[in-house]
C-alpha positions as CSV (number, residue, x, y, z in Angstrom):
1,M,-0.6,5.1,27.2
2,Q,-0.6,5.5,23.4
3,A,0.7,3.2,20.6
4,I,2.8,3.8,17.6
5,I,2.0,1.4,14.8
6,F,4.5,0.9,12.0
7,A,2.9,0.2,8.6
8,N,5.7,1.5,6.4
9,R,7.0,-1.6,4.7
10,S,7.4,-1.5,0.9
11,G,6.6,-5.2,0.5
12,N,9.2,-5.8,-2.1
13,E,9.5,-9.4,-0.9
14,L,6.1,-10.0,-2.3
15,A,6.5,-8.3,-5.7
16,P,4.5,-8.1,-7.9
17,L,1.7,-8.6,-5.4
18,N,2.8,-5.4,-3.6
19,S,1.5,-3.4,-6.7
20,H,-2.0,-4.3,-5.5
21,Y,-1.5,-4.4,-1.7
22,C,1.1,-3.0,0.7
23,P,1.8,-5.5,3.6
24,A,-0.4,-3.7,6.1
25,L,-3.4,-4.0,3.7
26,L,-2.9,-7.6,2.6
27,P,-6.2,-9.5,3.1
28,I,-6.1,-12.4,5.6
29,G,-9.4,-14.0,5.8
30,N,-11.1,-11.0,4.1
31,K,-9.7,-8.5,6.7
32,A,-6.6,-6.4,6.3
33,V,-3.5,-7.4,8.3
34,I,-3.4,-4.1,10.2
35,E,-7.0,-4.6,11.3
36,Y,-6.0,-7.5,13.5
37,T,-3.4,-5.3,15.2
38,L,-5.9,-2.5,15.8
39,E,-8.4,-5.0,17.3
40,D,-5.7,-6.4,19.5
41,I,-4.7,-2.9,20.7
42,I,-8.2,-1.8,21.5
43,K,-8.5,-4.9,23.8
44,S,-5.5,-3.6,25.8
45,G,-7.3,-0.3,26.6
46,I,-5.2,1.9,24.3
47,T,-7.3,4.3,22.2
48,K,-4.7,6.8,20.9
49,I,-2.5,5.7,18.0
50,K,0.1,7.3,15.8
51,L,0.2,5.3,12.6
52,V,3.5,5.5,10.6
53,V,2.8,5.0,6.9
54,S,4.7,5.3,3.7
55,S,4.1,4.4,0.0
56,Q,0.4,3.6,0.2
57,A,-0.4,6.3,2.8
58,T,-3.6,7.4,1.0
59,E,-4.9,3.9,0.6
60,I,-4.3,3.0,4.3
61,E,-6.0,6.3,5.5
62,Q,-9.0,5.7,3.2
63,Y,-9.3,2.2,4.5
64,L,-9.0,2.9,8.2
65,G,-10.3,6.5,8.4
66,Q,-9.7,8.1,11.8
67,G,-10.3,4.9,13.7
68,E,-14.0,5.4,14.5
69,R,-14.9,1.8,13.7
70,W,-12.7,0.6,16.6
71,G,-13.2,3.5,19.0
72,L,-9.7,4.7,18.3
73,E,-8.1,8.1,17.5
74,I,-5.6,7.6,14.7
75,D,-3.0,10.2,13.7
76,Y,-1.1,9.5,10.5
77,F,2.6,10.2,10.2
78,L,4.5,9.9,6.9
79,S,7.9,8.2,6.7
80,K,10.2,6.8,4.1
81,P,9.6,3.1,3.3
82,E,11.2,1.0,6.1
83,E,12.8,4.1,7.7
84,E,14.8,3.5,10.9
85,T,12.6,3.7,14.0
86,G,15.0,6.0,15.8
87,L,14.8,8.6,13.1
88,I,11.0,8.4,13.1
89,L,10.8,8.8,16.9
90,K,13.0,11.9,16.7
91,R,10.6,13.6,14.3
92,L,7.6,12.6,16.4
93,A,9.3,14.6,19.3
94,L,7.7,12.4,22.0
95,S,8.8,12.4,25.6
96,C,11.4,9.7,26.3
97,D,9.9,9.2,29.8
98,E,6.4,8.5,28.4
99,S,5.1,4.9,28.3
100,L,4.7,4.1,24.6
101,L,3.8,0.8,22.8
102,L,5.7,0.3,19.6
103,V,4.2,-2.4,17.4
104,R,4.5,-3.5,13.8
105,G,1.1,-3.4,12.0
106,D,2.4,-5.1,8.8
107,I,3.0,-8.6,10.2
108,F,0.3,-11.0,11.4
109,R,0.3,-12.5,14.9
110,S,-2.1,-14.1,17.3
111,P,-3.7,-11.6,19.8
112,C,-1.2,-10.9,22.5
113,I,-0.7,-7.2,23.1
114,S,-2.6,-7.0,26.5
115,Q,-0.4,-9.9,27.8
116,F,2.7,-8.2,26.6
117,I,1.9,-4.9,28.2
118,D,0.9,-6.4,31.5
119,F,4.2,-8.4,31.6
120,S,6.3,-5.5,30.6
121,M,4.8,-3.3,33.4
122,D,6.1,-5.8,35.9
123,F,9.6,-5.3,34.5
124,S,9.4,-1.5,33.9
125,N,13.1,-1.0,34.1
126,D,14.0,-3.8,31.7
127,F,13.6,-4.2,28.0
128,V,11.1,-7.0,27.4
129,Q,11.7,-8.7,24.1
130,A,8.6,-10.4,22.8
131,K,9.0,-13.7,21.0
132,M,6.2,-15.7,19.4
133,D,6.5,-18.9,17.3
134,N,10.3,-18.5,18.0
135,Q,10.3,-15.2,16.1
136,N,10.4,-11.5,16.9
137,A,6.8,-10.6,17.6
138,G,7.4,-7.0,16.5
139,M,6.5,-5.1,19.7
140,M,8.3,-3.2,22.5
141,L,7.5,-0.8,25.3
142,L,9.2,2.5,25.9
143,P,11.1,4.0,27.7
144,A,12.9,0.7,28.8
145,A,13.2,-0.4,25.2
146,L,14.8,2.8,23.9
147,P,18.3,1.4,23.5
148,Y,16.9,-1.5,21.5
149,I,14.5,0.2,19.1
150,A,16.5,-1.1,16.1
151,D,15.0,-4.5,16.9
152,I,11.6,-3.3,15.5
153,D,13.1,-2.0,12.2
154,W,12.1,-3.8,9.1
155,P,13.6,-6.2,8.1
156,F,14.0,-7.7,11.5
157,S,17.5,-8.4,12.8
158,P,18.0,-12.2,13.0
159,H,19.6,-12.1,16.5
160,F,18.0,-11.7,19.9
161,D,19.8,-10.6,23.1
162,S,19.4,-13.3,25.6
163,T,21.5,-12.0,28.4
164,S,20.8,-8.4,29.2
165,V,17.0,-8.4,28.6
166,V,13.9,-10.2,29.7
167,T,12.3,-12.5,27.2
168,L,8.6,-13.1,27.0
169,V,7.5,-16.1,25.0
170,L,4.0,-15.5,23.8
171,H,1.6,-18.3,22.9
172,G,0.4,-18.3,19.3
173,R,1.5,-18.0,15.7
174,C,3.4,-15.2,14.1
175,F,3.8,-14.7,10.3
176,M,6.3,-12.2,8.9
177,L,4.5,-12.0,5.5
178,D,7.9,-11.7,3.8
179,S,7.2,-14.5,1.3
180,F,4.3,-15.9,-0.7
181,R,4.5,-19.0,1.5
182,S,4.3,-17.1,4.7
183,Y,1.3,-15.1,3.4
184,M,-0.4,-18.2,2.3
185,D,0.2,-20.0,5.6
186,A,-1.3,-17.1,7.5
187,N,-4.6,-17.3,5.5
188,L,-4.8,-21.1,5.7
189,S,-4.1,-21.1,9.4
190,L,-7.0,-18.8,10.0
191,A,-9.3,-20.7,7.6
192,T,-8.5,-24.0,9.4
193,N,-9.3,-22.3,12.7
194,V,-6.1,-23.3,14.4
195,L,-5.0,-19.8,15.6
196,P,-5.3,-19.2,19.4
197,S,-8.0,-16.6,20.3
198,L,-8.6,-15.9,16.6
199,S,-11.4,-17.2,14.4
200,P,-13.0,-16.2,11.1
201,S,-15.7,-13.7,11.6
202,E,-18.0,-15.1,8.8
203,R,-20.9,-17.4,9.5
204,S,-20.1,-21.1,9.8
205,Y,-21.5,-23.7,7.4
206,I,-20.9,-27.5,7.5
207,S,-18.8,-29.0,4.7
208,A,-18.5,-32.7,3.7
209,N,-15.3,-32.8,5.8
210,P,-16.5,-33.7,9.4
211,Q,-13.6,-31.9,11.1
212,Q,-13.7,-28.6,9.2
213,D,-16.3,-25.9,8.3
214,F,-16.8,-23.2,5.7
215,Y,-17.0,-19.6,6.9
216,V,-19.2,-17.5,4.5
217,G,-19.6,-13.8,4.3
218,A,-22.9,-11.9,3.6
219,K,-24.6,-12.1,0.3
220,A,-22.3,-14.9,-1.0
221,H,-23.7,-17.4,-3.4
222,T,-22.0,-20.8,-2.8
223,G,-24.3,-23.7,-3.7
224,L,-24.3,-26.7,-1.5
225,L,-21.2,-26.5,0.7
226,N,-22.1,-29.7,2.6
227,E,-21.2,-31.6,-0.6
228,Q,-17.8,-30.0,-0.9
229,N,-14.7,-31.9,0.2
230,G,-12.9,-28.6,1.0
231,W,-13.2,-26.1,3.8
232,G,-12.2,-22.5,4.4
233,I,-13.4,-18.9,4.0
234,I,-15.6,-17.4,1.3
235,G,-15.9,-13.6,1.3
236,K,-19.0,-11.5,1.0
237,N,-20.7,-10.9,-2.4
238,S,-18.7,-13.7,-3.9
239,R,-20.3,-16.2,-6.3
240,I,-19.4,-19.8,-6.8
241,E,-21.1,-21.2,-9.9
242,D,-22.5,-24.7,-10.5
243,K,-20.2,-27.8,-10.5
244,V,-17.3,-26.0,-8.9
245,Q,-15.1,-28.3,-6.9
246,L,-13.5,-26.9,-3.6
247,N,-10.8,-29.2,-2.3
248,E,-8.7,-29.0,0.8
249,C,-8.3,-25.6,2.4
250,I,-9.3,-22.5,0.4
251,V,-9.7,-18.8,1.0
252,I,-11.8,-16.8,-1.4
253,G,-12.0,-13.0,-1.0
254,S,-14.9,-10.8,-1.3
255,N,-16.5,-9.9,-4.7
256,C,-15.0,-12.9,-6.4
257,L,-16.5,-15.0,-9.2
258,I,-15.6,-18.7,-9.6
259,D,-17.0,-19.8,-12.9
260,K,-18.7,-23.1,-13.5
261,E,-16.8,-26.5,-13.5
262,S,-13.6,-25.0,-12.2
263,V,-11.5,-26.7,-9.5
264,I,-10.0,-24.8,-6.5
265,E,-7.6,-26.7,-4.3
266,N,-5.5,-25.5,-1.4
267,S,-5.4,-21.9,-2.9
268,L,-6.0,-18.3,-2.0
269,I,-8.2,-16.1,-4.3
270,L,-7.8,-12.5,-3.4
271,P,-10.7,-10.0,-3.5
272,N,-12.2,-8.9,-6.9
273,T,-10.8,-11.8,-8.8
274,Y,-12.5,-13.8,-11.6
275,V,-11.6,-17.5,-12.1
276,G,-12.6,-18.7,-15.5
277,E,-14.7,-21.7,-16.6
278,R,-13.2,-25.1,-16.2
279,L,-9.9,-23.7,-14.8
280,E,-8.0,-25.8,-12.3
281,V,-6.2,-23.9,-9.6
282,K,-4.0,-25.8,-7.1
283,N,-1.5,-24.5,-4.5
284,S,-1.7,-21.0,-5.9
285,I,-2.4,-17.4,-5.0
286,L,-4.6,-15.5,-7.5
287,C,-4.9,-11.8,-7.5
288,K,-6.8,-10.4,-10.4
289,N,-4.5,-11.2,-13.4
290,L,-1.7,-12.5,-11.3
291,L,-1.1,-16.2,-10.7
292,I,1.5,-17.2,-8.1
293,N,2.5,-20.8,-7.9
294,L,3.5,-21.7,-4.4
295,Q,5.6,-24.7,-5.3
296,N,8.2,-22.7,-7.2
297,S,7.2,-19.1,-6.3
298,G,6.7,-18.5,-10.0
299,V,4.6,-15.6,-11.1
300,I,2.5,-15.5,-14.3
301,L,0.8,-12.4,-15.6
302,I,-2.3,-13.5,-17.5
303,N,-3.8,-11.2,-20.0
304,D,-6.7,-13.4,-21.0
305,Q,-9.8,-12.3,-19.1
306,A,-11.4,-15.6,-19.9
307,L,-8.9,-17.4,-17.6
308,I,-8.4,-15.0,-14.7
309,G,-8.8,-11.3,-14.3
310,A,-10.3,-8.5,-12.3
311,N,-13.9,-9.0,-11.3
312,E,-14.8,-5.3,-10.9
313,S,-15.8,-2.3,-13.0
314,L,-12.6,-0.4,-13.8
315,A,-12.5,3.2,-14.8
316,K,-12.2,3.7,-18.5
317,P,-8.5,4.3,-19.4
318,D,-9.4,7.2,-21.6
319,E,-11.5,9.0,-19.0
320,N,-9.7,12.3,-18.4
321,K,-10.1,14.3,-15.2
322,T,-9.4,17.7,-16.9
323,S,-12.8,19.4,-17.5
324,S,-13.8,20.9,-20.9
325,I,-13.8,24.4,-19.4
326,T,-10.2,23.9,-18.1
327,K,-9.2,22.6,-21.5
328,G,-10.7,25.6,-23.2
329,L,-8.7,27.9,-20.9
330,L,-5.5,25.9,-21.5
331,F,-6.0,26.2,-25.3
332,I,-6.3,30.0,-25.0
333,L,-3.1,30.0,-22.8
334,L,-1.2,27.7,-25.2
335,V,-2.1,29.7,-28.3
336,S,-1.4,33.1,-26.7
337,S,2.0,31.9,-25.5
338,L,3.2,30.8,-29.0
339,P,4.8,34.1,-29.9
340,L,7.0,33.8,-26.8
341,W,8.3,30.4,-27.7
342,P,11.3,31.6,-29.9
343,F,12.4,33.9,-27.1
344,L,12.1,31.3,-24.5
345,T,14.2,28.9,-26.6
346,L,16.8,31.6,-27.2
347,Y,16.8,32.5,-23.5
348,S,17.3,28.8,-22.5
349,S,20.2,28.5,-25.0
350,M,21.9,31.7,-23.8
351,R,21.4,30.9,-20.2
352,N,23.0,27.5,-20.5
353,A,25.9,28.9,-22.5
354,L,26.6,31.7,-19.9
355,M,26.4,29.2,-17.1
356,K,28.7,26.8,-19.0
357,Q,26.2,24.0,-18.6
358,A,26.3,21.0,-20.8
359,E,22.5,20.5,-20.9
360,H,20.5,21.3,-24.0
361,S,18.0,24.2,-24.2
362,T,15.2,21.7,-23.9
363,I,14.6,18.6,-21.7
364,S,12.7,15.5,-22.8
365,D,10.5,13.7,-20.2
366,T,9.5,10.1,-20.7
367,F,5.8,9.6,-19.9
368,I,3.6,6.5,-19.7
369,D,0.3,8.2,-20.6
370,N,-3.1,7.5,-19.2
371,L,-3.7,5.2,-22.2
372,G,-0.7,3.1,-21.2
373,Q,1.5,4.3,-24.1
374,T,5.1,5.6,-23.8
375,F,6.0,8.9,-25.3
376,Q,8.3,11.9,-25.0
377,A,7.2,15.4,-24.1
378,W,9.7,18.3,-24.1
379,R,10.1,21.4,-21.9
380,W,12.5,24.3,-21.8
381,N,15.6,24.0,-19.5
382,I,14.8,27.2,-17.7
383,P,13.8,28.2,-14.1
384,G,10.1,28.5,-13.5
385,A,8.5,25.0,-13.7
386,I,5.1,26.3,-15.0
387,T,6.6,28.3,-17.8
388,A,9.0,25.6,-18.7
389,R,6.2,23.1,-19.1
390,L,4.0,25.2,-21.4
391,P,4.6,22.9,-24.4
392,Q,3.4,19.9,-22.4
393,L,-0.1,21.4,-22.1
394,Y,-0.7,20.2,-25.6
395,H,-0.8,16.7,-24.2
396,V,-3.5,17.7,-21.7
397,L,-5.6,19.0,-24.6
398,T,-5.3,15.6,-26.4
399,G,-6.2,13.7,-23.2
400,R,-2.8,11.9,-22.9
401,L,-2.1,13.6,-19.6
402,D,-4.0,15.4,-16.9
403,L,-3.3,18.9,-15.9
404,F,-2.6,17.8,-12.3
405,G,-1.2,14.3,-11.6
406,D,1.9,12.3,-10.7
407,S,5.2,13.0,-12.3
408,P,6.8,10.5,-14.7
409,E,9.6,10.0,-12.1
410,A,7.0,8.9,-9.5
411,R,6.7,5.4,-10.7
412,Y,9.2,4.0,-8.1
413,A,6.5,4.3,-5.4
414,T,4.3,1.3,-4.8
415,G,1.2,1.3,-6.9
416,K,2.0,4.4,-8.8
417,E,1.8,2.7,-12.2
418,L,-2.0,2.5,-11.6
419,R,-2.2,6.3,-11.0
420,R,-2.8,9.0,-13.6
421,L,0.1,11.2,-14.8
422,G,0.0,14.9,-15.2
423,V,2.0,18.0,-16.3
424,L,1.8,19.7,-12.9
425,G,2.2,18.2,-9.5
426,P,4.3,18.7,-6.3
427,V,7.4,17.0,-7.7
428,Q,7.2,18.8,-11.0
429,L,6.7,22.2,-9.5
430,L,8.7,22.2,-6.2
431,L,11.7,20.0,-6.9
432,D,14.5,20.1,-9.4
433,N,16.3,17.2,-11.1
434,T,18.9,16.9,-8.4
435,A,16.4,16.2,-5.6
436,P,17.0,12.7,-4.1
437,E,14.4,10.0,-4.7
438,E,13.4,9.9,-1.0
439,E,12.5,13.6,-1.0
440,R,10.4,13.1,-4.1
441,Q,8.5,10.2,-2.6
442,L,7.9,12.0,0.7
443,L,6.6,15.1,-1.2
444,E,4.2,12.9,-3.2
445,L,2.9,11.3,0.0
446,E,2.5,14.6,1.8
447,F,0.4,15.9,-1.2
448,D,-1.7,12.8,-1.3
449,A,-2.5,13.2,2.4
450,D,-3.7,16.8,1.9
451,L,-7.5,16.5,1.7
452,R,-8.2,20.2,1.2
453,A,-10.4,21.1,-1.8
454,T,-8.0,24.0,-2.5
455,K,-4.8,22.0,-2.5
456,Y,-4.1,22.5,-6.2
457,L,-4.4,26.3,-5.9
458,H,-2.2,26.1,-2.8
459,L,0.3,24.1,-4.8
460,L,0.5,26.7,-7.6
461,W,1.0,29.4,-4.9
462,R,3.8,27.4,-3.4
463,A,5.4,27.1,-6.9
464,F,5.3,30.8,-7.4
465,E,6.8,31.4,-3.9
466,Y,9.5,28.8,-4.7
467,R,10.3,30.6,-7.9
468,Y,10.4,34.0,-6.2
469,N,12.6,32.8,-3.2
470,S,15.0,31.0,-5.6
471,R,15.5,34.3,-7.5
472,F,16.5,36.2,-4.4
């Protein structure tokens, strides 16, 4: 038997937190959500997995690799965000008679997969719907579940069929991670050690609370925890300075710095976050410069690094990936092409006039450059994406853009605002302005998943092929 894990949620319910984490990679007790599903699957004896990913495909693959850590074989499959399960299974071209476990890897549940599989095998001709904590547990077994595969689509359908199927009520807790409160409750439940068959993996330390402990990761500097009234989880490499007060249940991620005399109460501090001196944080989620108040779900973006911010070494914003040699070659190309510019402008105008198009001879693209500034860069309205974008090479020479990078239209994808923009890329070279947004996103994801060292040369070759085929 093999498993198909769905990790293709966009996480819009958690915006703007989803700009840092997709649901599958959300940390719960300093471990990504999807890791709990993988650990649960390996206990059931399944070792082959197809992992359905979307917007943050590259980040998920970099985090999980090929599954060696768990003794798994993971094959990645790209989909649209929250695409229908039926459409995905058709593209996977799997046998309808094969036993397959379908499971969502972007919700958090108590370990239960072995129990679900064993029970379902006893009812091999019936669809077994799994319920946990009075909710859809996000798993099913094919082929019996084939008529009901829409039940695992995200968002979950609110109704359950109670007459024509077998219902298995599983012991444990299930968190949909579809709100800040749900995400917070998942972390606090783990930190309080109340989840069946699931405990924090960090080392246990006694707190001043006789009924609860701290769980502390490696190389964490915490001070005297037995004098703290709180309890919870503290990630590896984190540092809690002098006179910090930890009250009630707290979860602090790895590589965090809690500065002196601050107060943390009933809160979640996500990895790589700095909490400033004498700052009081209660009933909140902190993620770098985001402060999320759980009482009213309000989100505050804080730009003062002395309060909260990223506790990590970020790449310099003006650091350009285009080498000096490449820039020199681009300069020669740009200068040598200048005599052709009047002819290209004339050709663009005549072409649009003959085709009775309303467009201008040039097109203006809106960019947010690699320094965070918005500007306009023009190109000719002609076939041939590389030739049309010759004027934009000037911005590569000035460092505002990279030669290869995301398109300005690519910002709809989760996390794209943190990525570098370029003149050339798969969307810029292989698609026209009429291409639907879903096609643009899938093309970007496909290119991100290509790990070949020659992928940029291959992209240029595909662009020339596309230009040649479109001509004939």
